[in-house]
C-alpha positions as CSV (number, residue, x, y, z in Angstrom):
1,M,-75.0,27.3,-59.8
2,S,-75.4,23.7,-60.9
3,G,-77.7,22.6,-58.0
4,K,-75.1,20.0,-57.0
5,I,-74.0,19.6,-53.4
6,P,-70.7,17.6,-53.1
7,G,-71.5,14.3,-51.4
8,V,-75.2,15.1,-51.0
9,D,-77.9,13.9,-53.3
10,I,-80.2,16.9,-53.9
11,T,-83.2,14.6,-53.9
12,T,-82.4,13.8,-50.2
13,L,-83.0,17.5,-49.4
14,S,-86.2,17.4,-51.5
15,A,-87.5,14.3,-49.7
16,L,-86.8,15.9,-46.3
17,S,-88.4,19.2,-47.2
18,E,-92.0,17.8,-46.6
19,S,-93.0,18.2,-43.0
20,N,-94.6,14.7,-42.6
21,R,-91.5,13.1,-43.9
22,M,-89.3,15.2,-41.6
23,N,-91.6,14.1,-38.7
24,I,-91.1,10.5,-39.7
25,V,-87.4,10.9,-39.7
26,E,-87.5,12.5,-36.2
27,L,-89.5,9.5,-35.0
28,L,-87.1,7.0,-36.5
29,R,-84.2,8.7,-34.8
30,Q,-85.4,7.0,-31.7
31,G,-85.2,3.6,-33.4
32,P,-86.9,1.3,-35.9
33,L,-90.7,1.4,-36.2
34,T,-93.5,-0.2,-38.2
35,V,-95.8,1.7,-40.5
36,G,-98.6,1.4,-38.1
37,E,-96.5,2.7,-35.2
38,I,-95.4,5.7,-37.2
39,A,-99.0,6.4,-38.4
40,D,-100.3,6.2,-34.8
41,Q,-97.7,8.4,-33.3
42,L,-98.1,11.1,-36.0
43,G,-101.8,10.9,-36.3
44,L,-101.7,10.0,-40.0
45,R,-103.6,7.4,-42.0
46,Q,-101.6,4.3,-42.8
47,P,-101.8,4.7,-46.6
48,Q,-100.5,8.3,-46.3
49,T,-97.7,7.1,-44.0
50,S,-96.8,4.4,-46.5
51,K,-96.6,6.9,-49.3
52,H,-94.2,9.1,-47.3
53,L,-92.1,6.1,-46.3
54,K,-91.9,5.0,-50.0
55,V,-90.4,8.5,-50.9
56,L,-87.9,8.2,-48.0
57,S,-87.0,4.7,-49.1
58,D,-86.7,5.6,-52.8
59,N,-84.3,8.3,-51.7
60,A,-82.2,5.9,-49.5
61,I,-83.1,7.8,-46.3
62,V,-84.7,4.8,-44.7
63,E,-84.4,1.0,-45.2
64,V,-87.2,-1.5,-44.7
65,Q,-87.0,-4.9,-43.3
66,A,-89.8,-7.4,-43.7
67,E,-90.5,-9.4,-40.5
68,A,-93.4,-11.8,-40.9
69,N,-96.3,-9.6,-42.0
70,R,-94.8,-6.4,-40.7
71,R,-92.5,-3.9,-42.4
72,I,-90.0,-2.3,-40.1
73,Y,-88.4,1.0,-41.1
74,K,-85.2,2.5,-39.8
75,L,-82.9,5.4,-40.8
76,R,-79.9,4.8,-43.0
77,P,-76.9,6.8,-41.6
78,E,-75.2,7.6,-45.0
79,P,-77.4,10.4,-46.2
80,F,-77.2,12.2,-42.8
81,Q,-73.4,11.7,-42.7
82,A,-73.2,13.4,-46.2
83,L,-75.4,16.2,-45.0
84,D,-73.3,16.7,-41.9
85,S,-70.1,16.9,-43.9
86,W,-71.7,19.5,-46.2
87,I,-72.8,21.6,-43.2
88,Q,-69.4,21.2,-41.6
89,S,-67.9,22.8,-44.7
90,F,-69.9,25.9,-44.1
91,Q,-68.9,26.0,-40.4
92,C,-65.2,26.1,-41.4
93,V,-65.9,29.0,-43.8
94,M,-67.9,30.9,-41.2
95,E,-65.3,30.3,-38.4
96,E,-62.6,31.7,-40.7
97,R,-64.7,34.8,-41.5
98,F,-65.4,35.4,-37.8
99,E,-61.7,35.1,-37.0
100,N,-61.0,37.6,-39.8
101,L,-63.6,40.0,-38.4
102,D,-62.2,39.6,-34.9
103,A,-58.7,40.5,-36.1
104,Y,-60.1,43.5,-38.0
105,L,-62.0,44.7,-35.0
106,K,-58.9,44.4,-32.8
107,V,-57.0,46.5,-35.4
108,L,-59.7,49.2,-35.3
109,Q,-59.7,49.1,-31.5
110,K,-56.0,49.6,-31.4
111,K,-56.3,52.6,-33.8
112,E,-58.9,54.2,-31.4
113,E,-56.6,53.8,-28.5
114,L,-53.9,55.8,-30.2
């Protein structure tokens, strides 16, 4: 296995695997926030929050906009759209397998009735 996921940058998954970063992403789902707002809501220190936001930014998960002396962070949709497409590919495979299982169980059921 090559470690490649079609359409998904593996570093995106790595960046999201840390619980504080995942909590930041969950907060940002509600809308853009400043570093201070994120830190306050998660009970983190601002330098720690900034470190996590840098990882998310470096992996193109969030984008930052400077507004006066504040930095406002918001989610970028592209990495999540790529993850959704990848997950959907598994859903199609699993639905097909369940349909095959259902058909097989119906065949077995008919054999029992005979």
